[in-house]
C-alpha positions in Angstrom: 0.0 0.0 0.0 1.4 3.4 -1.0 1.4 5.9 1.8 -1.4 8.5 2.0 -1.5 11.6 4.1 -4.8 13.4 4.9 -5.2 16.7 6.6 -8.3 17.6 8.6 -9.3 20.3 11.1 -12.0 19.0 13.5 -11.7 22.3 15.3 -10.0 25.6 14.4 -7.3 25.0 17.0 -6.6 21.4 16.0 -5.0 20.0 12.8 -5.0 16.2 12.3 -2.4 14.7 10.0 -3.6 11.1 9.3 -1.4 8.5 7.6 -2.4 5.3 5.9 0.1 2.7 4.6 3.8 2.3 5.3 5.5 5.2 7.1 9.0 5.4 5.8 11.6 8.1 5.9 10.4 9.8 2.7 6.8 10.0 4.0 8.0 11.1 7.4 9.8 14.1 5.8 6.5 15.1 4.2 4.7 14.9 7.5 7.5 16.8 9.2 7.2 19.6 6.6 3.4 19.8 7.2 3.9 20.0 11.0 6.7 22.6 10.7 4.7 24.7 8.3 1.8 24.8 10.7 4.2 25.6 13.5 5.6 28.5 11.5 2.2 29.9 10.7 1.1 29.5 14.4 4.2 31.4 15.4 3.4 34.3 13.2 -0.3 34.4 14.3 -1.3 33.3 10.8 -3.4 30.5 12.2 -5.0 29.6 15.5 -3.6 26.1 15.5 -2.5 25.1 19.0 -2.6 21.3 18.6 -1.3 18.9 15.9 -2.5 15.3 16.1 -0.4 12.9 14.1 -2.7 9.9 13.6 -0.8 6.7 12.9 -3.7 4.3 13.4 -3.8 3.6 9.6 -0.1 2.8 9.3 1.0 -0.7 8.3 4.6 -0.2 9.4 6.8 2.6 10.8 10.6 2.6 10.2 13.0 3.8 12.9 14.1 6.6 10.5 10.5 7.7 10.2 9.9 7.7 13.9 13.1 9.8 14.5 12.0 12.3 11.9 8.6 12.7 13.4 10.2 13.1 16.9 12.4 15.9 15.5 9.5 17.7 13.9 7.4 17.4 17.1 10.3 18.9 19.1 10.6 21.8 16.7 6.9 22.4 16.8 6.8 22.4 20.6 9.5 25.0 20.7 7.1 27.2 18.7 4.4 26.6 21.3 2.3 23.9 19.6 1.2 20.8 21.4 1.9 17.7 19.3 0.0 14.5 20.0 0.7 11.1 18.4 -2.2 8.6 18.2 -1.6 4.9 17.3 -0.6 2.8 15.6 -2.5 1.0 18.4 -5.9 0.2 16.8 -7.6 0.8 20.1 -6.3 4.4 20.2 -9.1 6.9 20.5 -8.6 10.2 18.7 -11.7 11.6 20.4 -10.0 11.3 23.8 -7.0 13.3 22.4 -9.4 15.9 21.1 -11.1 16.1 24.5 -7.7 16.6 26.2 -6.8 19.4 23.7 -10.0 21.2 24.6 -8.9 21.2 28.2 -5.3 22.5 27.4 
């Protein structure tokens, strides 16, 4: 299965980056660029995003390189004041509980 990235905004302050398929280094760089772009916009007041949810529930595999790239992107986003949440790949992960916690933050 080729990787697929979907972006949604269930609330104005939350962006969800959902992945389907294998998460390799190339796909992780794409996700990192998305996260970093949202962080830059939030840093300038260009968007109201406060939370980014990286949804890995649909992934079939995650390489160590991909995990490290996502971790670096999350660290950079946090430095800009964003909260980064990773959901999954545990199929029992509940994105609604993450959204509830973001409402309280």
